[in-house]
C-alpha beads as a LAMMPS data file, in Angstrom:
LAMMPS data file: protein, C-alpha beads

488 atoms
487 bonds

1 atom types
1 bond types

-500.0 500.0 xlo xhi
-500.0 500.0 ylo yhi
-500.0 500.0 zlo zhi

Masses

1 110.0

Atoms # bond

1 1 1 -289.612 217.478 276.336
2 1 1 -287.026 215.067 274.699
3 1 1 -287.858 211.165 275.160
4 1 1 -284.982 209.402 276.706
5 1 1 -284.597 206.235 274.691
6 1 1 -282.296 203.576 275.990
7 1 1 -282.763 200.114 274.723
8 1 1 -280.453 198.757 277.335
9 1 1 -283.150 199.442 279.793
10 1 1 -285.438 197.075 278.125
11 1 1 -283.011 194.456 276.890
12 1 1 -284.575 191.529 278.669
13 1 1 -287.879 192.270 277.067
14 1 1 -286.333 192.655 273.649
15 1 1 -284.604 189.329 273.890
16 1 1 -287.680 187.441 275.164
17 1 1 -289.899 189.130 272.460
18 1 1 -287.386 188.385 269.659
19 1 1 -287.125 184.831 270.793
20 1 1 -291.010 184.578 270.735
21 1 1 -291.180 186.144 267.203
22 1 1 -288.562 183.617 265.852
23 1 1 -290.549 180.759 267.306
24 1 1 -293.775 182.134 265.816
25 1 1 -292.059 182.341 262.444
26 1 1 -290.562 178.809 262.568
27 1 1 -293.707 177.157 263.937
28 1 1 -295.604 176.803 260.593
29 1 1 -292.603 175.384 258.711
30 1 1 -291.514 172.919 261.251
31 1 1 -292.808 169.353 260.979
32 1 1 -295.447 168.657 263.673
33 1 1 -293.435 165.781 265.249
34 1 1 -290.394 168.203 265.555
35 1 1 -292.215 171.045 267.130
36 1 1 -291.072 170.054 270.558
37 1 1 -287.680 171.231 269.646
38 1 1 -289.112 174.768 269.611
39 1 1 -289.450 174.479 273.410
40 1 1 -285.652 174.018 273.576
41 1 1 -285.297 177.054 271.353
42 1 1 -287.594 178.965 273.992
43 1 1 -285.532 177.739 276.788
44 1 1 -282.320 179.142 275.052
45 1 1 -284.160 182.452 274.691
46 1 1 -284.786 182.547 278.416
47 1 1 -281.145 181.746 279.067
48 1 1 -280.040 184.649 276.775
49 1 1 -282.542 186.885 278.441
50 1 1 -281.059 185.957 281.861
51 1 1 -277.516 186.550 280.557
52 1 1 -278.691 189.991 279.350
53 1 1 -280.339 190.842 282.628
54 1 1 -277.681 189.882 285.026
55 1 1 -275.246 192.799 283.975
56 1 1 -277.877 195.307 285.015
57 1 1 -277.298 194.544 288.666
58 1 1 -276.001 197.504 290.536
59 1 1 -276.875 199.705 287.472
60 1 1 -279.135 202.717 287.822
61 1 1 -280.977 203.970 284.734
62 1 1 -284.062 205.975 283.888
63 1 1 -285.271 205.721 280.327
64 1 1 -288.285 206.605 278.105
65 1 1 -289.067 209.872 280.027
66 1 1 -289.106 208.168 283.391
67 1 1 -291.469 205.311 282.390
68 1 1 -288.815 202.575 282.807
69 1 1 -286.258 202.322 285.603
70 1 1 -283.310 199.967 285.851
71 1 1 -282.585 199.236 289.446
72 1 1 -281.737 196.226 291.652
73 1 1 -285.388 195.803 292.523
74 1 1 -286.425 195.256 288.810
75 1 1 -283.392 193.281 288.079
76 1 1 -283.975 190.870 290.848
77 1 1 -287.548 190.308 289.890
78 1 1 -286.700 190.090 286.206
79 1 1 -284.429 187.184 286.983
80 1 1 -287.038 185.436 288.961
81 1 1 -289.501 185.803 286.039
82 1 1 -287.049 184.359 283.589
83 1 1 -286.395 181.368 285.963
84 1 1 -290.075 180.799 286.082
85 1 1 -290.431 180.750 282.373
86 1 1 -287.328 178.486 281.858
87 1 1 -288.744 175.918 284.327
88 1 1 -292.284 176.034 282.811
89 1 1 -290.815 175.534 279.372
90 1 1 -288.920 172.532 280.496
91 1 1 -292.003 171.072 281.999
92 1 1 -294.019 171.741 278.797
93 1 1 -291.675 170.036 276.332
94 1 1 -292.805 166.422 277.255
95 1 1 -296.310 167.339 278.427
96 1 1 -297.250 168.983 275.124
97 1 1 -296.199 165.935 273.244
98 1 1 -297.919 163.587 275.602
99 1 1 -301.159 165.712 275.434
100 1 1 -300.976 166.178 271.695
101 1 1 -300.932 169.976 271.942
102 1 1 -297.340 170.290 270.540
103 1 1 -297.763 173.758 268.836
104 1 1 -294.916 176.354 268.669
105 1 1 -297.103 179.214 269.510
106 1 1 -297.468 177.784 272.995
107 1 1 -293.732 178.442 273.909
108 1 1 -293.867 181.947 272.136
109 1 1 -296.875 182.911 274.427
110 1 1 -294.907 181.857 277.514
111 1 1 -292.119 184.190 276.309
112 1 1 -294.476 187.114 275.580
113 1 1 -296.119 186.537 278.911
114 1 1 -292.645 186.779 280.662
115 1 1 -291.826 189.994 278.847
116 1 1 -295.054 191.447 280.134
117 1 1 -294.192 190.379 283.655
118 1 1 -290.718 191.972 283.190
119 1 1 -292.198 195.279 282.049
120 1 1 -294.416 195.212 285.138
121 1 1 -291.309 194.881 287.416
122 1 1 -289.262 197.668 285.600
123 1 1 -292.236 200.057 284.964
124 1 1 -292.350 203.281 286.986
125 1 1 -295.320 204.672 285.167
126 1 1 -298.810 203.314 285.555
127 1 1 -299.375 203.254 281.824
128 1 1 -296.259 200.940 281.429
129 1 1 -297.420 198.651 284.305
130 1 1 -300.811 198.328 282.666
131 1 1 -299.263 197.596 279.316
132 1 1 -297.123 194.832 280.876
133 1 1 -300.084 193.534 282.695
134 1 1 -302.220 193.264 279.460
135 1 1 -299.414 191.542 277.631
136 1 1 -299.193 189.036 280.406
137 1 1 -302.904 188.625 280.702
138 1 1 -303.668 188.164 277.026
139 1 1 -300.978 185.445 276.730
140 1 1 -302.150 183.564 279.735
141 1 1 -305.786 183.774 278.707
142 1 1 -304.894 181.821 275.612
143 1 1 -302.482 179.391 277.422
144 1 1 -305.238 178.380 279.954
145 1 1 -307.494 177.164 277.186
146 1 1 -304.592 175.611 275.134
147 1 1 -306.053 172.150 275.285
148 1 1 -308.949 173.072 272.945
149 1 1 -310.432 169.442 273.023
150 1 1 -310.749 169.671 276.831
151 1 1 -313.955 171.300 278.246
152 1 1 -312.371 172.034 281.495
153 1 1 -309.516 173.921 279.712
154 1 1 -311.971 175.830 277.560
155 1 1 -313.998 176.680 280.800
156 1 1 -310.859 177.768 282.672
157 1 1 -309.840 180.119 279.865
158 1 1 -313.316 181.580 279.496
159 1 1 -313.643 182.164 283.276
160 1 1 -310.127 183.680 283.442
161 1 1 -310.802 186.062 280.560
162 1 1 -314.336 187.265 281.677
163 1 1 -313.063 187.926 285.318
164 1 1 -309.749 189.310 284.102
165 1 1 -311.732 191.870 281.930
166 1 1 -313.450 193.048 285.098
167 1 1 -310.214 193.422 286.918
168 1 1 -308.714 195.319 283.987
169 1 1 -311.654 197.785 284.178
170 1 1 -311.006 198.373 287.928
171 1 1 -307.245 198.938 287.128
172 1 1 -307.965 201.353 284.336
173 1 1 -310.418 203.374 286.417
174 1 1 -307.835 203.435 289.278
175 1 1 -305.210 204.808 286.930
176 1 1 -307.651 207.459 285.631
177 1 1 -308.555 208.653 289.029
178 1 1 -304.745 208.729 290.056
179 1 1 -304.197 210.905 286.862
180 1 1 -307.165 213.191 287.861
181 1 1 -306.002 213.531 291.353
182 1 1 -302.288 214.218 290.726
183 1 1 -302.000 215.145 286.946
184 1 1 -299.634 212.396 286.310
185 1 1 -299.326 208.550 285.892
186 1 1 -295.659 208.583 286.826
187 1 1 -295.017 207.012 290.266
188 1 1 -292.500 209.727 291.258
189 1 1 -294.687 212.507 290.213
190 1 1 -297.635 211.062 292.149
191 1 1 -295.412 210.955 295.235
192 1 1 -294.362 214.560 294.813
193 1 1 -297.910 215.715 294.399
194 1 1 -298.952 213.949 297.544
195 1 1 -296.017 215.703 299.396
196 1 1 -293.184 213.791 300.878
197 1 1 -293.416 215.769 304.103
198 1 1 -296.559 213.848 305.110
199 1 1 -295.099 210.352 304.893
200 1 1 -296.075 208.087 307.796
201 1 1 -298.779 210.369 308.968
202 1 1 -302.473 209.892 309.022
203 1 1 -303.962 212.303 306.426
204 1 1 -307.288 213.814 307.500
205 1 1 -309.452 216.745 306.560
206 1 1 -308.264 218.957 303.586
207 1 1 -305.005 216.868 303.262
208 1 1 -306.982 213.847 302.100
209 1 1 -307.496 213.478 298.552
210 1 1 -310.850 211.615 298.200
211 1 1 -310.135 210.995 294.404
212 1 1 -306.754 209.403 295.253
213 1 1 -308.394 207.237 297.827
214 1 1 -310.921 205.950 295.365
215 1 1 -307.950 205.317 292.937
216 1 1 -306.071 203.386 295.636
217 1 1 -309.184 201.122 296.373
218 1 1 -309.597 200.335 292.635
219 1 1 -305.935 199.631 292.172
220 1 1 -306.021 197.222 295.142
221 1 1 -308.990 195.451 293.538
222 1 1 -307.335 195.269 290.171
223 1 1 -303.908 193.828 291.522
224 1 1 -305.896 191.777 293.982
225 1 1 -307.255 189.737 290.998
226 1 1 -303.911 189.090 289.566
227 1 1 -302.353 187.981 292.893
228 1 1 -305.596 186.034 293.977
229 1 1 -306.485 187.688 297.174
230 1 1 -309.851 187.435 298.861
231 1 1 -312.422 188.402 297.568
232 1 1 -310.897 188.476 294.100
233 1 1 -309.823 184.810 294.230
234 1 1 -312.899 183.182 292.895
235 1 1 -311.329 182.294 289.487
236 1 1 -308.162 180.601 290.952
237 1 1 -309.252 176.956 291.665
238 1 1 -311.281 176.410 288.491
239 1 1 -308.567 177.929 286.220
240 1 1 -305.688 176.146 287.971
241 1 1 -307.609 172.732 287.677
242 1 1 -308.596 173.242 283.992
243 1 1 -305.490 174.639 282.564
244 1 1 -302.632 172.419 281.310
245 1 1 -300.443 171.656 284.272
246 1 1 -297.335 173.494 283.028
247 1 1 -299.571 176.536 282.472
248 1 1 -300.979 176.130 286.014
249 1 1 -297.419 176.075 287.147
250 1 1 -296.648 179.211 285.297
251 1 1 -299.762 180.922 286.468
252 1 1 -299.291 179.954 290.078
253 1 1 -296.057 181.780 290.392
254 1 1 -295.439 184.100 287.503
255 1 1 -298.477 186.460 287.291
256 1 1 -298.702 186.351 291.041
257 1 1 -295.133 187.557 291.449
258 1 1 -295.478 190.182 288.755
259 1 1 -298.657 191.511 290.334
260 1 1 -296.824 191.796 293.780
261 1 1 -293.798 193.334 292.059
262 1 1 -295.877 196.101 290.490
263 1 1 -298.082 196.532 293.486
264 1 1 -295.233 196.880 295.865
265 1 1 -293.449 199.413 293.770
266 1 1 -296.757 201.476 293.332
267 1 1 -297.409 201.571 297.197
268 1 1 -293.817 202.241 298.360
269 1 1 -292.834 204.663 295.581
270 1 1 -295.902 206.492 294.882
271 1 1 -298.105 206.390 297.884
272 1 1 -296.112 206.100 301.061
273 1 1 -297.870 209.171 302.307
274 1 1 -301.156 207.249 302.453
275 1 1 -299.593 204.183 304.227
276 1 1 -302.048 204.460 307.033
277 1 1 -304.982 203.836 304.705
278 1 1 -303.505 201.005 302.468
279 1 1 -301.782 199.249 305.336
280 1 1 -305.054 198.733 307.081
281 1 1 -306.674 197.470 304.010
282 1 1 -303.811 194.938 303.334
283 1 1 -304.050 193.842 306.950
284 1 1 -307.699 192.789 306.544
285 1 1 -306.925 191.256 303.206
286 1 1 -303.987 189.237 304.449
287 1 1 -305.957 187.783 307.338
288 1 1 -309.041 186.761 305.134
289 1 1 -306.778 185.478 302.242
290 1 1 -304.515 183.186 304.195
291 1 1 -307.409 181.970 306.296
292 1 1 -309.749 181.268 303.484
293 1 1 -307.011 179.517 301.370
294 1 1 -305.765 177.259 304.147
295 1 1 -309.214 176.269 305.489
296 1 1 -310.642 175.381 302.111
297 1 1 -307.464 173.558 300.981
298 1 1 -308.103 171.209 303.987
299 1 1 -310.988 169.475 302.103
300 1 1 -309.727 169.243 298.641
301 1 1 -309.234 165.709 297.301
302 1 1 -307.780 167.114 294.015
303 1 1 -304.066 168.013 294.266
304 1 1 -304.360 170.790 291.677
305 1 1 -307.158 172.405 293.521
306 1 1 -305.312 172.005 296.884
307 1 1 -302.299 173.786 295.448
308 1 1 -304.582 176.376 294.058
309 1 1 -305.953 177.225 297.432
310 1 1 -302.596 176.944 298.815
311 1 1 -301.475 179.655 296.459
312 1 1 -304.142 181.829 297.705
313 1 1 -302.965 181.322 301.138
314 1 1 -299.408 182.238 300.315
315 1 1 -300.679 185.428 298.693
316 1 1 -301.996 186.248 302.209
317 1 1 -298.589 185.684 303.689
318 1 1 -296.993 188.009 301.206
319 1 1 -299.619 190.665 301.967
320 1 1 -298.197 190.627 305.447
321 1 1 -294.882 191.869 304.274
322 1 1 -296.592 194.498 302.033
323 1 1 -298.618 195.866 305.039
324 1 1 -295.391 196.001 307.057
325 1 1 -293.159 197.117 304.398
326 1 1 -293.455 200.912 304.891
327 1 1 -292.663 200.490 308.610
328 1 1 -289.324 198.530 308.205
329 1 1 -288.361 196.963 304.911
330 1 1 -290.084 194.795 302.322
331 1 1 -287.106 192.693 301.456
332 1 1 -288.697 189.466 302.966
333 1 1 -291.354 189.748 300.118
334 1 1 -288.621 189.257 297.462
335 1 1 -287.038 186.280 299.347
336 1 1 -290.484 184.792 299.798
337 1 1 -291.308 185.129 296.191
338 1 1 -288.146 183.294 295.256
339 1 1 -288.698 180.626 297.767
340 1 1 -292.414 180.100 296.729
341 1 1 -291.305 179.896 293.100
342 1 1 -288.937 177.007 293.789
343 1 1 -291.222 174.914 296.051
344 1 1 -294.384 175.516 294.019
345 1 1 -292.719 174.620 290.669
346 1 1 -291.228 171.614 292.204
347 1 1 -294.652 170.318 293.550
348 1 1 -296.359 170.920 290.218
349 1 1 -293.541 169.117 288.324
350 1 1 -294.326 165.885 290.180
351 1 1 -298.017 166.334 289.836
352 1 1 -297.695 166.843 286.112
353 1 1 -295.554 163.591 285.846
354 1 1 -297.802 161.403 287.899
355 1 1 -301.014 162.704 286.329
356 1 1 -300.460 160.762 283.076
357 1 1 -302.109 161.392 279.767
358 1 1 -305.353 163.545 280.123
359 1 1 -304.269 164.627 283.642
360 1 1 -306.477 161.738 285.132
361 1 1 -304.360 161.042 288.205
362 1 1 -304.622 164.115 290.261
363 1 1 -306.519 162.919 293.308
364 1 1 -304.917 161.961 296.603
365 1 1 -305.962 158.208 296.103
366 1 1 -303.823 158.221 293.032
367 1 1 -300.709 158.989 295.180
368 1 1 -301.217 155.873 297.564
369 1 1 -298.153 153.866 297.560
370 1 1 -296.312 156.112 295.308
371 1 1 -293.441 156.349 297.747
372 1 1 -292.500 152.798 297.127
373 1 1 -292.998 152.852 293.307
374 1 1 -291.413 156.167 292.640
375 1 1 -289.151 157.042 295.671
376 1 1 -287.324 159.878 293.881
377 1 1 -290.551 161.609 292.795
378 1 1 -292.207 161.077 296.129
379 1 1 -289.138 162.599 297.977
380 1 1 -289.174 165.747 295.712
381 1 1 -292.879 166.286 296.249
382 1 1 -292.654 165.575 300.034
383 1 1 -289.770 168.223 300.211
384 1 1 -291.667 170.822 298.398
385 1 1 -294.924 170.263 300.281
386 1 1 -293.062 170.417 303.686
387 1 1 -291.436 173.544 302.494
388 1 1 -294.720 175.000 301.601
389 1 1 -295.923 174.127 305.186
390 1 1 -292.828 175.896 306.546
391 1 1 -290.983 172.988 308.076
392 1 1 -287.441 173.924 309.257
393 1 1 -284.397 173.602 306.990
394 1 1 -286.513 174.373 304.052
395 1 1 -287.013 177.592 301.865
396 1 1 -290.524 177.927 303.100
397 1 1 -289.508 178.022 306.717
398 1 1 -286.858 180.616 306.164
399 1 1 -289.213 182.699 304.050
400 1 1 -291.985 182.696 306.775
401 1 1 -289.453 183.239 309.544
402 1 1 -288.039 186.294 307.849
403 1 1 -291.405 187.591 306.860
404 1 1 -293.002 187.187 310.281
405 1 1 -289.950 188.402 312.100
406 1 1 -290.033 191.711 310.161
407 1 1 -293.810 192.124 310.578
408 1 1 -293.442 191.651 314.390
409 1 1 -290.633 194.315 314.500
410 1 1 -292.945 196.565 312.655
411 1 1 -295.658 196.178 315.192
412 1 1 -297.974 193.795 313.309
413 1 1 -298.088 191.131 316.133
414 1 1 -301.711 190.249 315.841
415 1 1 -301.389 189.621 312.061
416 1 1 -298.415 187.439 312.707
417 1 1 -300.423 185.390 315.165
418 1 1 -303.117 184.789 312.709
419 1 1 -300.479 183.800 310.152
420 1 1 -298.801 181.394 312.658
421 1 1 -302.170 179.667 313.243
422 1 1 -302.779 179.384 309.598
423 1 1 -299.309 177.856 309.123
424 1 1 -300.358 175.195 311.709
425 1 1 -303.539 174.497 309.816
426 1 1 -301.664 174.149 306.465
427 1 1 -299.468 171.344 307.859
428 1 1 -302.497 169.051 307.909
429 1 1 -303.203 169.248 304.171
430 1 1 -299.494 169.486 303.215
431 1 1 -298.674 166.349 305.125
432 1 1 -301.674 164.306 303.928
433 1 1 -300.129 163.578 300.314
434 1 1 -297.036 162.391 302.124
435 1 1 -298.936 160.133 304.270
436 1 1 -300.755 158.701 301.185
437 1 1 -297.440 158.097 299.407
438 1 1 -295.570 156.359 302.263
439 1 1 -298.301 155.090 304.574
440 1 1 -301.088 153.921 302.183
441 1 1 -301.180 150.975 299.930
442 1 1 -302.444 151.467 296.416
443 1 1 -305.614 149.522 295.592
444 1 1 -304.973 149.561 291.830
445 1 1 -302.166 148.286 289.794
446 1 1 -299.194 150.744 289.668
447 1 1 -299.207 152.870 286.642
448 1 1 -296.034 153.119 284.416
449 1 1 -294.598 156.612 285.182
450 1 1 -291.663 157.805 283.094
451 1 1 -289.733 160.729 284.174
452 1 1 -288.408 162.839 281.112
453 1 1 -285.042 164.513 281.280
454 1 1 -286.476 168.067 281.290
455 1 1 -288.540 167.189 284.368
456 1 1 -285.561 165.677 286.023
457 1 1 -283.616 168.927 285.444
458 1 1 -286.503 170.929 286.836
459 1 1 -286.709 168.877 290.015
460 1 1 -282.984 168.981 290.604
461 1 1 -283.081 172.807 290.388
462 1 1 -286.235 173.134 292.612
463 1 1 -285.115 170.634 295.252
464 1 1 -281.586 171.872 295.585
465 1 1 -282.946 175.548 295.575
466 1 1 -285.517 174.630 298.239
467 1 1 -282.798 173.163 300.452
468 1 1 -280.304 175.781 299.782
469 1 1 -282.515 178.741 300.612
470 1 1 -283.571 176.867 303.775
471 1 1 -279.987 176.063 305.052
472 1 1 -277.918 178.941 303.566
473 1 1 -280.285 181.859 303.058
474 1 1 -277.938 184.639 304.022
475 1 1 -276.767 185.504 300.466
476 1 1 -280.268 185.717 298.971
477 1 1 -281.512 187.755 301.878
478 1 1 -278.725 190.215 301.309
479 1 1 -279.638 190.358 297.567
480 1 1 -283.292 190.996 298.431
481 1 1 -282.207 193.827 300.860
482 1 1 -280.025 195.455 298.289
483 1 1 -282.882 195.250 295.743
484 1 1 -285.301 197.207 298.029
485 1 1 -282.793 200.102 298.539
486 1 1 -284.043 201.288 295.095
487 1 1 -287.517 202.048 296.517
488 1 1 -286.431 204.122 299.550

Bonds

1 1 1 2
2 1 2 3
3 1 3 4
4 1 4 5
5 1 5 6
6 1 6 7
7 1 7 8
8 1 8 9
9 1 9 10
10 1 10 11
11 1 11 12
12 1 12 13
13 1 13 14
14 1 14 15
15 1 15 16
16 1 16 17
17 1 17 18
18 1 18 19
19 1 19 20
20 1 20 21
21 1 21 22
22 1 22 23
23 1 23 24
24 1 24 25
25 1 25 26
26 1 26 27
27 1 27 28
28 1 28 29
29 1 29 30
30 1 30 31
31 1 31 32
32 1 32 33
33 1 33 34
34 1 34 35
35 1 35 36
36 1 36 37
37 1 37 38
38 1 38 39
39 1 39 40
40 1 40 41
41 1 41 42
42 1 42 43
43 1 43 44
44 1 44 45
45 1 45 46
46 1 46 47
47 1 47 48
48 1 48 49
49 1 49 50
50 1 50 51
51 1 51 52
52 1 52 53
53 1 53 54
54 1 54 55
55 1 55 56
56 1 56 57
57 1 57 58
58 1 58 59
59 1 59 60
60 1 60 61
61 1 61 62
62 1 62 63
63 1 63 64
64 1 64 65
65 1 65 66
66 1 66 67
67 1 67 68
68 1 68 69
69 1 69 70
70 1 70 71
71 1 71 72
72 1 72 73
73 1 73 74
74 1 74 75
75 1 75 76
76 1 76 77
77 1 77 78
78 1 78 79
79 1 79 80
80 1 80 81
81 1 81 82
82 1 82 83
83 1 83 84
84 1 84 85
85 1 85 86
86 1 86 87
87 1 87 88
88 1 88 89
89 1 89 90
90 1 90 91
91 1 91 92
92 1 92 93
93 1 93 94
94 1 94 95
95 1 95 96
96 1 96 97
97 1 97 98
98 1 98 99
99 1 99 100
100 1 100 101
101 1 101 102
102 1 102 103
103 1 103 104
104 1 104 105
105 1 105 106
106 1 106 107
107 1 107 108
108 1 108 109
109 1 109 110
110 1 110 111
111 1 111 112
112 1 112 113
113 1 113 114
114 1 114 115
115 1 115 116
116 1 116 117
117 1 117 118
118 1 118 119
119 1 119 120
120 1 120 121
121 1 121 122
122 1 122 123
123 1 123 124
124 1 124 125
125 1 125 126
126 1 126 127
127 1 127 128
128 1 128 129
129 1 129 130
130 1 130 131
131 1 131 132
132 1 132 133
133 1 133 134
134 1 134 135
135 1 135 136
136 1 136 137
137 1 137 138
138 1 138 139
139 1 139 140
140 1 140 141
141 1 141 142
142 1 142 143
143 1 143 144
144 1 144 145
145 1 145 146
146 1 146 147
147 1 147 148
148 1 148 149
149 1 149 150
150 1 150 151
151 1 151 152
152 1 152 153
153 1 153 154
154 1 154 155
155 1 155 156
156 1 156 157
157 1 157 158
158 1 158 159
159 1 159 160
160 1 160 161
161 1 161 162
162 1 162 163
163 1 163 164
164 1 164 165
165 1 165 166
166 1 166 167
167 1 167 168
168 1 168 169
169 1 169 170
170 1 170 171
171 1 171 172
172 1 172 173
173 1 173 174
174 1 174 175
175 1 175 176
176 1 176 177
177 1 177 178
178 1 178 179
179 1 179 180
180 1 180 181
181 1 181 182
182 1 182 183
183 1 183 184
184 1 184 185
185 1 185 186
186 1 186 187
187 1 187 188
188 1 188 189
189 1 189 190
190 1 190 191
191 1 191 192
192 1 192 193
193 1 193 194
194 1 194 195
195 1 195 196
196 1 196 197
197 1 197 198
198 1 198 199
199 1 199 200
200 1 200 201
201 1 201 202
202 1 202 203
203 1 203 204
204 1 204 205
205 1 205 206
206 1 206 207
207 1 207 208
208 1 208 209
209 1 209 210
210 1 210 211
211 1 211 212
212 1 212 213
213 1 213 214
214 1 214 215
215 1 215 216
216 1 216 217
217 1 217 218
218 1 218 219
219 1 219 220
220 1 220 221
221 1 221 222
222 1 222 223
223 1 223 224
224 1 224 225
225 1 225 226
226 1 226 227
227 1 227 228
228 1 228 229
229 1 229 230
230 1 230 231
231 1 231 232
232 1 232 233
233 1 233 234
234 1 234 235
235 1 235 236
236 1 236 237
237 1 237 238
238 1 238 239
239 1 239 240
240 1 240 241
241 1 241 242
242 1 242 243
243 1 243 244
244 1 244 245
245 1 245 246
246 1 246 247
247 1 247 248
248 1 248 249
249 1 249 250
250 1 250 251
251 1 251 252
252 1 252 253
253 1 253 254
254 1 254 255
255 1 255 256
256 1 256 257
257 1 257 258
258 1 258 259
259 1 259 260
260 1 260 261
261 1 261 262
262 1 262 263
263 1 263 264
264 1 264 265
265 1 265 266
266 1 266 267
267 1 267 268
268 1 268 269
269 1 269 270
270 1 270 271
271 1 271 272
272 1 272 273
273 1 273 274
274 1 274 275
275 1 275 276
276 1 276 277
277 1 277 278
278 1 278 279
279 1 279 280
280 1 280 281
281 1 281 282
282 1 282 283
283 1 283 284
284 1 284 285
285 1 285 286
286 1 286 287
287 1 287 288
288 1 288 289
289 1 289 290
290 1 290 291
291 1 291 292
292 1 292 293
293 1 293 294
294 1 294 295
295 1 295 296
296 1 296 297
297 1 297 298
298 1 298 299
299 1 299 300
300 1 300 301
301 1 301 302
302 1 302 303
303 1 303 304
304 1 304 305
305 1 305 306
306 1 306 307
307 1 307 308
308 1 308 309
309 1 309 310
310 1 310 311
311 1 311 312
312 1 312 313
313 1 313 314
314 1 314 315
315 1 315 316
316 1 316 317
317 1 317 318
318 1 318 319
319 1 319 320
320 1 320 321
321 1 321 322
322 1 322 323
323 1 323 324
324 1 324 325
325 1 325 326
326 1 326 327
327 1 327 328
328 1 328 329
329 1 329 330
330 1 330 331
331 1 331 332
332 1 332 333
333 1 333 334
334 1 334 335
335 1 335 336
336 1 336 337
337 1 337 338
338 1 338 339
339 1 339 340
340 1 340 341
341 1 341 342
342 1 342 343
343 1 343 344
344 1 344 345
345 1 345 346
346 1 346 347
347 1 347 348
348 1 348 349
349 1 349 350
350 1 350 351
351 1 351 352
352 1 352 353
353 1 353 354
354 1 354 355
355 1 355 356
356 1 356 357
357 1 357 358
358 1 358 359
359 1 359 360
360 1 360 361
361 1 361 362
362 1 362 363
363 1 363 364
364 1 364 365
365 1 365 366
366 1 366 367
367 1 367 368
368 1 368 369
369 1 369 370
370 1 370 371
371 1 371 372
372 1 372 373
373 1 373 374
374 1 374 375
375 1 375 376
376 1 376 377
377 1 377 378
378 1 378 379
379 1 379 380
380 1 380 381
381 1 381 382
382 1 382 383
383 1 383 384
384 1 384 385
385 1 385 386
386 1 386 387
387 1 387 388
388 1 388 389
389 1 389 390
390 1 390 391
391 1 391 392
392 1 392 393
393 1 393 394
394 1 394 395
395 1 395 396
396 1 396 397
397 1 397 398
398 1 398 399
399 1 399 400
400 1 400 401
401 1 401 402
402 1 402 403
403 1 403 404
404 1 404 405
405 1 405 406
406 1 406 407
407 1 407 408
408 1 408 409
409 1 409 410
410 1 410 411
411 1 411 412
412 1 412 413
413 1 413 414
414 1 414 415
415 1 415 416
416 1 416 417
417 1 417 418
418 1 418 419
419 1 419 420
420 1 420 421
421 1 421 422
422 1 422 423
423 1 423 424
424 1 424 425
425 1 425 426
426 1 426 427
427 1 427 428
428 1 428 429
429 1 429 430
430 1 430 431
431 1 431 432
432 1 432 433
433 1 433 434
434 1 434 435
435 1 435 436
436 1 436 437
437 1 437 438
438 1 438 439
439 1 439 440
440 1 440 441
441 1 441 442
442 1 442 443
443 1 443 444
444 1 444 445
445 1 445 446
446 1 446 447
447 1 447 448
448 1 448 449
449 1 449 450
450 1 450 451
451 1 451 452
452 1 452 453
453 1 453 454
454 1 454 455
455 1 455 456
456 1 456 457
457 1 457 458
458 1 458 459
459 1 459 460
460 1 460 461
461 1 461 462
462 1 462 463
463 1 463 464
464 1 464 465
465 1 465 466
466 1 466 467
467 1 467 468
468 1 468 469
469 1 469 470
470 1 470 471
471 1 471 472
472 1 472 473
473 1 473 474
474 1 474 475
475 1 475 476
476 1 476 477
477 1 477 478
478 1 478 479
479 1 479 480
480 1 480 481
481 1 481 482
482 1 482 483
483 1 483 484
484 1 484 485
485 1 485 486
486 1 486 487
487 1 487 488
C-alpha cells in the first residue's frame, strides 16, 4: 500500500514547529534581557501559521494513508487554536519579564503544544490523535511548572503530570480495544466495521460489541481528563491556580478545545452507530459537570480558582451539544468553543494584569474599588464575566442560546432545564467580582497597575470579539455549520 504524503495537509503544524525550533536555536545566544523579543517572533509564527491555514478552507484532502484529513472542521478548529496561542503569547511577553522567567523555550513550548492541538483536530486515526495529544500534554506539563522557584507552580506541574499519565493509560487501552474489536485505528474503518446500517439504533444481543463498548468507556475517561469533566476534573483547580497565569489562560481554552475537537470527530465519524450508548453517558456527565463546576465556584474567594471551576462548568455545557450532536447537528459546539475562547482569555488577561508580581492579588478583596481606579480594565473584566454568565448581547448568551435551542430540538429538554438552572446559579459568582469592583471601597492603598501594550491588544481583540459574536453571530454560526458538514 502506497503512503499518500502531502505536506500541504500538515502545513500549519510544519510552520508552528519550525517557528518553535528557530526560537529554541536562538534562545541560548540571545541576551537574557532581550529574550522577550522571542515572544514577538513566536507571535509572528502564529500569524504565519494562520496565513497558511486559511487557504485550506473549503479544501478536501486525505493524506498519509487516511491518517490526516483536511476539511472545514479541522480548518475552523486549527484557526481557533492558533488564535489561542497568539493571545497567550501576547499575554506572556510582559508577564515573563515581570516574573523573571523570561526564557525562550517557554514560547517554543506554546508553539509545539499548538501543533499538537492542530494534529488532534486534523487527525482521522486514533494513533495521530494520540500523538497530537502527547505533544500537547508534554509541553503543557513543563509550562505548568515553569515558575521553578514557586512551590505552587511545581505542585501544579507534578499533579498534572501524574494524573495526565493515568489518563494517557486509559486512552491507550481504549485505542487498543478499538483496534482489537475492529482491526483498525482509522476512524472511517471503525465506522465501516460497525456497519453504517445500524446508525441511530439501539444495538443489543449479538450486534453489540462488548470489546468496543469497553473501548468507548476508556476513551471517554481519557478525553474526559483533558476537557475536565466530572469525575476527571480533580486536577483542574490546583493546576490552574499554581501555573503561571498566561499558561492557565492557554490551558483553560486550548487543551479543552483540542480534546473536544478530537472527541467529537471520534464519536460522530467512527461511532455514530453506538450513539444510544455514548449519548446517555454524556448526558449524565454533562449534568454532573456543569452542576459541580457552578456550585463549587460559588464559594471560591480566589479568582483563578473560580475561573477554574467555571471552565469545568462550561465543559458541561459543551457536553450537551455532544450528546445531542448525532440527533441534529453539532455546530453549536464550534461556535461555543470560539465564544468561550474570547471571553475566557479576556477575563484571564485582566486577572494577570491586576495580580502583580508573584500573582499576589488574585482574591476578590483585591478587586474592591478597582472600577474607579482602573475603569478600562474593570469594564473588560465585567464584560467577559457577564458573557460567561450568558447575559444577552454577549458571545456567551448567543453560544448558550444556540446550544440549548439545538438540544431542545433534539429532544434533550430535561438536560437543557438543568443547564438553564445552572446558568442562573453561575450569575451569582460571575456578578460578585463586578460588585466588588464598582460597589465596594478598597481598604488598602491602590496598587500601581500598568497595562502593557500586548495586554491592551489582547483585551481589544477579546472584548470586540465577545460583543461581535453576541450582536452579529450569524456569520460565525454559518461557518460552524459548514465546518460540521465534513463529519456527516
